C-alpha positions as CSV (number, residue, x, y, z in Angstrom):
1,X,0.0,0.0,0.0
2,X,1.4,3.4,-0.9
3,X,1.8,6.2,1.6
4,X,-0.9,8.2,-0.2
5,X,-3.4,5.4,0.2
6,X,-2.8,5.2,3.9
7,X,-3.7,8.9,4.5
8,X,-7.2,9.3,5.8
9,X,-7.4,13.1,6.1
10,X,-5.7,16.4,5.5
11,X,-5.1,16.6,9.2
12,X,-3.2,13.3,9.2
13,X,-1.1,14.7,6.3
14,X,-0.2,17.7,8.5
15,X,0.8,15.4,11.4
16,X,3.1,13.4,9.0
17,X,4.7,16.6,7.7
18,X,5.5,17.6,11.3
19,X,7.0,14.2,12.0
20,X,9.1,14.3,8.9
21,X,10.2,17.9,9.6
22,X,11.2,17.1,13.2
23,X,13.1,13.9,12.1
24,X,15.1,16.0,9.7
25,X,15.8,18.7,12.3
26,X,14.1,21.5,10.3
27,X,12.4,24.3,12.1
28,X,8.9,25.5,11.3
29,X,10.4,28.8,10.2
30,X,12.8,27.2,7.8
31,X,10.2,25.0,6.3
32,X,7.7,27.8,6.0
33,X,10.2,29.9,4.2
34,X,11.1,27.0,1.8
35,X,7.5,26.4,0.8
36,X,6.4,30.1,0.9
37,X,3.8,30.0,3.6
38,X,3.6,31.8,7.0
39,X,4.9,30.1,10.2
40,X,1.4,30.4,11.6
41,X,-0.2,28.6,8.6
42,X,2.4,25.8,8.9
43,X,1.8,25.5,12.6
44,X,-2.0,25.2,12.1
45,X,-1.5,22.8,9.2
46,X,0.7,20.5,11.3
47,X,-1.9,20.5,14.1
48,X,-4.7,19.7,11.7
49,X,-6.3,23.1,12.0
50,X,-5.8,24.5,8.5
51,X,-8.9,24.3,6.3
52,X,-6.7,23.9,3.2
53,X,-3.9,21.6,2.6
């Protein structure tokens, strides 16, 4: 089964992004800058609080 198939919601995707970011030692600020979003948006996304993924 692929990783995509095992995702059940956008919130779960956010949690996985956080886990991967932390494993790699990347701060929210650094990742937010790389993907051109605000730190607040990324924080909300990682906690499953963002309405859009």
